[in-house]
C-alpha positions as CSV (number, residue, x, y, z in Angstrom):
1,X,135.3,80.1,220.6
2,X,132.3,82.5,221.0
3,X,129.7,80.7,219.0
4,X,129.6,77.6,216.8
5,X,127.1,76.1,214.5
6,X,126.3,74.4,211.1
7,X,123.9,75.1,208.3
8,X,122.4,72.2,206.4
9,X,121.3,73.4,203.0
10,X,120.3,70.1,201.3
11,X,117.0,68.2,201.4
12,X,113.6,69.5,200.8
13,X,111.7,68.5,204.0
14,X,114.0,69.8,206.7
15,X,116.6,72.5,206.6
16,X,118.5,73.5,209.8
17,X,120.7,76.1,211.2
18,X,122.0,74.8,214.5
19,X,123.9,77.3,216.7
20,X,125.4,77.0,220.2
21,X,127.3,79.4,222.4
22,X,130.7,78.7,224.0
23,X,129.1,76.6,226.8
24,X,127.1,74.4,224.4
25,X,123.8,76.1,224.9
26,X,121.5,76.4,221.8
27,X,120.9,80.0,220.5
28,X,117.8,81.2,218.9
29,X,117.7,80.4,215.2
30,X,118.0,76.5,215.3
31,X,115.9,74.0,213.6
32,X,113.8,75.4,210.7
33,X,111.1,73.5,208.8
34,X,109.5,74.3,205.5
35,X,110.1,77.7,203.8
36,X,110.0,79.9,206.9
37,X,113.5,81.3,207.3
38,X,114.7,78.7,204.8
39,X,118.4,78.0,204.5
40,X,118.1,76.1,201.3
41,X,120.9,77.9,199.5
42,X,124.4,78.9,200.7
43,X,123.4,82.6,200.4
44,X,120.3,82.1,202.6
45,X,122.3,80.2,205.2
46,X,125.0,82.9,205.2
47,X,122.6,85.7,205.6
48,X,120.9,84.0,208.5
49,X,124.2,83.4,210.2
50,X,125.2,87.1,209.9
51,X,121.7,88.1,211.2
52,X,122.2,85.8,214.2
53,X,125.5,87.3,215.1
54,X,124.0,90.7,215.0
55,X,121.0,89.7,217.1
56,X,123.1,88.3,219.8
57,X,125.5,91.2,219.9
58,X,128.5,89.2,218.7
59,X,131.4,90.9,217.0
60,X,131.8,91.0,213.2
61,X,134.8,89.2,212.0
62,X,138.3,90.6,211.9
63,X,139.2,87.8,209.4
64,X,137.2,85.0,207.7
65,X,138.7,81.5,207.2
66,X,137.3,79.2,204.6
67,X,137.8,75.4,204.5
68,X,138.8,74.6,200.9
69,X,138.9,70.8,200.3
70,X,141.1,71.1,197.1
71,X,143.2,74.0,196.0
72,X,144.2,72.3,192.8
73,X,147.5,72.7,191.0
74,X,148.1,76.4,191.8
75,X,147.1,76.7,195.5
76,X,149.1,74.3,197.8
77,X,149.4,76.4,201.0
78,X,147.1,78.2,203.3
79,X,146.8,81.7,201.9
80,X,144.9,85.0,201.9
81,X,142.5,85.2,199.0
82,X,143.1,87.6,196.2
83,X,142.1,87.5,192.5
84,X,144.9,85.2,191.5
85,X,144.0,82.7,194.3
86,X,140.3,82.9,193.2
87,X,141.3,81.8,189.7
88,X,143.2,78.9,191.1
89,X,140.3,77.9,193.3
90,X,137.8,78.1,190.4
91,X,140.0,75.8,188.4
92,X,140.1,73.4,191.3
93,X,136.4,72.7,191.0
94,X,137.1,70.0,188.6
95,X,139.1,68.1,191.1
96,X,136.5,68.1,193.9
97,X,133.1,68.8,192.4
98,X,131.3,67.7,195.6
99,X,133.1,70.3,197.8
100,X,134.7,73.2,196.1
101,X,131.7,74.7,194.3
102,X,129.7,74.9,197.6
103,X,132.7,76.4,199.4
104,X,133.2,79.0,196.6
105,X,129.5,80.0,196.8
106,X,130.0,80.8,200.5
107,X,133.3,82.5,199.8
108,X,131.6,84.9,197.4
109,X,128.9,85.6,200.0
110,X,131.5,86.5,202.6
111,X,133.4,88.8,200.3
112,X,130.2,90.7,199.4
113,X,129.1,91.0,203.1
114,X,132.6,91.8,204.6
115,X,134.5,93.7,201.9
116,X,138.0,94.6,202.9
117,X,138.1,91.9,205.6
118,X,141.0,89.5,205.2
119,X,139.7,86.1,203.9
120,X,141.8,83.0,204.0
121,X,141.7,79.8,202.0
122,X,142.6,77.0,204.5
123,X,143.3,73.9,202.5
124,X,142.8,70.2,203.3
125,X,145.6,69.4,200.9
126,X,148.2,71.7,202.4
127,X,149.3,69.3,205.1
128,X,150.3,66.7,202.4
129,X,151.9,69.3,200.1
130,X,155.4,68.0,200.9
131,X,154.9,64.3,200.6
132,X,157.8,62.5,199.0
133,X,157.7,61.9,195.3
134,X,157.3,58.1,195.9
135,X,154.0,58.7,197.6
136,X,152.8,61.7,195.6
137,X,153.4,60.6,192.1
138,X,150.8,58.6,190.2
139,X,152.0,55.8,187.7
140,X,150.8,57.6,184.7
141,X,152.7,59.3,181.7
142,X,154.7,62.4,182.5
143,X,152.6,64.5,180.1
144,X,149.5,63.8,182.2
145,X,151.3,64.5,185.4
146,X,152.2,67.9,184.0
147,X,148.5,68.8,184.3
148,X,148.7,68.3,188.1
149,X,147.4,64.8,188.1
150,X,148.9,63.5,191.3
151,X,148.1,62.4,194.9
152,X,147.1,65.4,196.9
153,X,145.6,63.9,200.1
154,X,142.9,65.4,202.2
155,X,141.6,65.8,205.8
156,X,144.8,67.8,206.3
157,X,143.2,70.4,208.6
158,X,142.0,67.5,210.8
159,X,145.5,66.0,210.8
160,X,147.1,69.3,211.6
161,X,144.7,69.7,214.5
162,X,145.7,66.3,215.9
163,X,149.4,67.1,215.6
164,X,148.8,70.5,217.4
165,X,146.8,68.8,220.2
166,X,149.4,66.2,220.7
167,X,152.1,68.9,221.1
168,X,155.3,67.5,222.6
169,X,153.6,64.0,222.6
170,X,153.7,63.7,218.9
171,X,155.6,60.4,218.3
172,X,158.0,59.7,215.5
173,X,155.6,57.3,213.8
174,X,151.9,58.4,214.0
175,X,148.9,57.1,212.0
176,X,145.8,59.2,212.0
177,X,142.6,57.5,211.0
178,X,140.0,60.2,210.2
179,X,136.8,58.2,210.0
180,X,133.5,59.8,209.1
181,X,131.3,60.3,206.2
182,X,134.6,60.7,204.3
183,X,137.4,58.6,205.6
184,X,141.2,58.6,205.2
185,X,144.3,57.2,206.9
186,X,147.5,59.3,207.0
187,X,151.2,58.4,207.9
188,X,152.8,61.2,209.9
189,X,156.6,61.1,210.5
190,X,157.6,63.5,213.3
191,X,154.7,65.7,212.6
192,X,154.9,65.7,208.8
193,X,152.7,63.8,206.3
194,X,154.6,61.2,204.3
195,X,151.7,59.3,202.8
196,X,147.9,59.1,202.9
197,X,145.1,57.0,201.6
198,X,143.2,59.6,199.5
199,X,144.7,60.6,196.1
200,X,143.9,63.0,193.4
201,X,140.3,63.5,194.8
202,X,138.6,62.7,198.1
203,X,137.0,59.7,196.5
204,X,140.0,57.5,196.8
205,X,141.4,55.3,199.5
206,X,139.3,53.4,202.0
207,X,135.6,52.5,201.7
208,X,133.5,55.4,202.8
209,X,129.8,56.1,203.5
210,X,128.9,56.6,199.8
211,X,132.3,56.7,198.1
212,X,133.9,53.6,196.8
213,X,137.4,54.4,197.7
214,X,140.2,52.6,195.6
215,X,138.7,50.4,192.9
216,X,140.1,48.4,190.0
217,X,140.2,50.9,187.1
218,X,139.0,48.1,184.9
219,X,135.6,48.3,186.6
220,X,135.2,51.8,185.3
221,X,136.4,50.8,181.9
222,X,133.9,48.0,181.8
223,X,131.0,50.3,182.8
224,X,131.9,52.7,179.9
225,X,132.5,50.0,177.4
226,X,129.7,47.6,178.2
227,X,127.1,49.6,180.0
228,X,127.7,52.9,178.2
229,X,128.2,55.0,181.4
230,X,129.2,58.6,180.7
231,X,131.3,60.8,183.0
232,X,128.3,62.1,185.0
233,X,127.1,58.6,185.7
234,X,130.6,57.5,186.8
235,X,130.9,60.5,189.1
236,X,127.5,59.7,190.7
237,X,128.4,56.0,191.1
238,X,131.8,56.7,192.7
239,X,130.8,59.5,195.1
240,X,127.1,58.9,196.0
241,X,126.0,55.3,195.3
242,X,129.0,53.3,196.4
243,X,130.8,52.6,199.7
244,X,128.7,51.4,202.6
245,X,125.4,52.5,201.0
246,X,126.2,50.5,197.9
247,X,127.2,47.4,199.8
248,X,124.3,47.5,202.2
249,X,121.6,48.8,199.8
250,X,120.3,50.4,203.0
251,X,122.4,53.4,204.3
252,X,125.9,54.9,204.4
253,X,125.4,56.0,208.0
254,X,127.2,53.7,210.4
255,X,124.5,54.2,213.1
256,X,121.8,53.0,210.8
257,X,123.9,50.0,209.8
258,X,124.5,49.1,213.4
259,X,120.8,49.3,214.1
260,X,120.1,46.9,211.2
261,X,123.1,44.6,211.5
262,X,121.4,42.0,213.8
263,X,118.9,41.1,211.0
264,X,120.5,42.3,207.8
265,X,123.5,40.4,206.4
266,X,124.3,43.2,203.9
267,X,124.5,45.7,206.7
268,X,126.9,43.5,208.6
269,X,129.0,43.0,205.4
270,X,129.1,46.9,204.9
271,X,130.5,47.3,208.4
272,X,133.0,44.5,208.1
273,X,134.3,45.8,204.7
274,X,134.7,49.3,206.1
275,X,136.7,48.0,209.0
276,X,138.7,45.7,206.9
277,X,139.5,48.5,204.4
278,X,140.6,50.9,207.1
279,X,142.7,48.2,208.8
280,X,144.6,47.5,205.6
281,X,145.4,51.1,205.1
282,X,146.6,51.5,208.7
283,X,148.9,48.6,208.1
284,X,150.1,50.2,204.9
285,X,150.9,53.4,206.6
286,X,152.7,51.5,209.3
287,X,154.8,49.9,206.6
288,X,155.6,53.4,205.2
289,X,156.6,54.6,208.7
290,X,158.5,51.5,209.6
291,X,156.2,50.8,212.4
292,X,153.4,52.5,214.5
293,X,154.0,54.3,217.8
294,X,150.6,55.8,218.0
295,X,147.2,55.3,216.2
296,X,144.8,58.2,216.6
297,X,141.1,57.8,215.8
298,X,139.1,60.9,215.0
299,X,136.1,61.9,213.0
300,X,132.4,61.0,213.7
301,X,132.9,57.2,213.4
302,X,136.5,57.2,214.7
303,X,135.5,59.0,217.9
304,X,132.2,57.4,218.7
305,X,132.1,53.8,217.4
306,X,134.0,51.6,219.9
307,X,133.3,48.4,217.9
308,X,134.8,49.9,214.7
309,X,138.0,50.9,216.7
310,X,138.2,47.5,218.2
311,X,137.8,45.7,214.8
312,X,140.5,47.9,213.2
313,X,143.0,47.4,216.0
314,X,142.8,43.6,215.4
315,X,146.1,42.3,213.8
316,X,148.1,45.5,214.5
317,X,150.1,44.3,217.5
318,X,153.0,43.2,215.3
319,X,153.4,46.7,213.9
320,X,154.6,48.3,217.1
321,X,157.5,47.9,219.5
322,X,155.0,47.8,222.3
323,X,153.9,44.3,223.2
324,X,150.2,45.2,223.2
325,X,150.4,47.1,219.9
326,X,150.6,50.9,219.3
327,X,149.4,53.5,221.7
328,X,145.7,54.1,220.6
329,X,144.1,57.4,221.4
330,X,140.8,59.0,220.5
331,X,141.1,62.8,219.8
332,X,138.4,65.1,218.6
333,X,139.3,66.7,215.3
334,X,139.4,70.6,215.7
335,X,139.2,71.7,212.1
336,X,137.4,74.9,212.8
337,X,140.0,75.9,215.4
338,X,142.7,75.1,212.9
339,X,141.0,77.3,210.3
340,X,140.7,80.2,212.8
341,X,144.5,79.9,213.7
342,X,145.5,80.1,210.0
343,X,143.1,82.9,209.2
344,X,144.3,84.9,212.2
345,X,148.0,84.3,211.4
346,X,147.6,85.3,207.7
347,X,145.7,88.4,208.6
348,X,148.3,89.5,211.2
349,X,151.1,88.8,208.7
350,X,149.4,91.0,206.2
351,X,149.0,93.8,208.7
352,X,152.7,93.5,209.6
353,X,153.6,93.8,205.8
354,X,151.5,96.9,205.4
């Protein structure tokens, strides 16, 4: 890694481009306030990133990797982007409207700025593409399943990175709990995904910061029938107003909830429900695997909140052959490295073919 960073393009009062070198030292071009050098749109953010690379004498890319949360029906594997792939990705916007449109905006910027440079779509769904039918199939009519309505699973790049980092230590029965703003639990049998908590979209599964996770579909029916919700209102409710922010009425950020928990019963309830939801999914994945040899925590909450990890581990001792429960590890997700590896491999393969 030569340089790393993130661009925050949401919010009106503070927009930030945060960049560090390989040693973790901040580079010029960090926090930005107001309109000066704003990064309020994907294009502005992309242009500033390219300008920063030039200013610091860093090389221009030999390949560009894009994290694509959902590739939809037609794009199931990591792949170089061509016009046919672009069509599939555009169609996938309907499956993940929070994620794919923003990624596509950056993809277009990268293609304009670096024409001819190989660009790779690295999919969060790819790791789960070979899940067995019993886990992938949704209990709906066949004619609807023909439209690609099935369980895809997400956080695949994170799971891949965990498997890669474990190397020869990958156990036969691994559960990966990726806990952050978005959260999922995945059952990995000898390095392969066999089940995961998220489904057709990244909104399903465990309770998350602002997403409800799995919910009785009758709740949505009631909202449409009795309270006259439309599709846009349902989408906002499911993805932005539910989860821990909905339970607490305060925040979806675990750090804020921890700070308020001593005096706020709803904050305590939100934390407890999050942990309970994850614990149930870990147990379910253990049942799918026939036991748990190792449980890996990753993601912002999974890596940093010891109380959450302790709460989730309660009651899991009986799911392992070890007397004290499964081997528990905390491993930093390396999604960016995983994207770089895929982009480089695909670019090299293309060169070899030509």
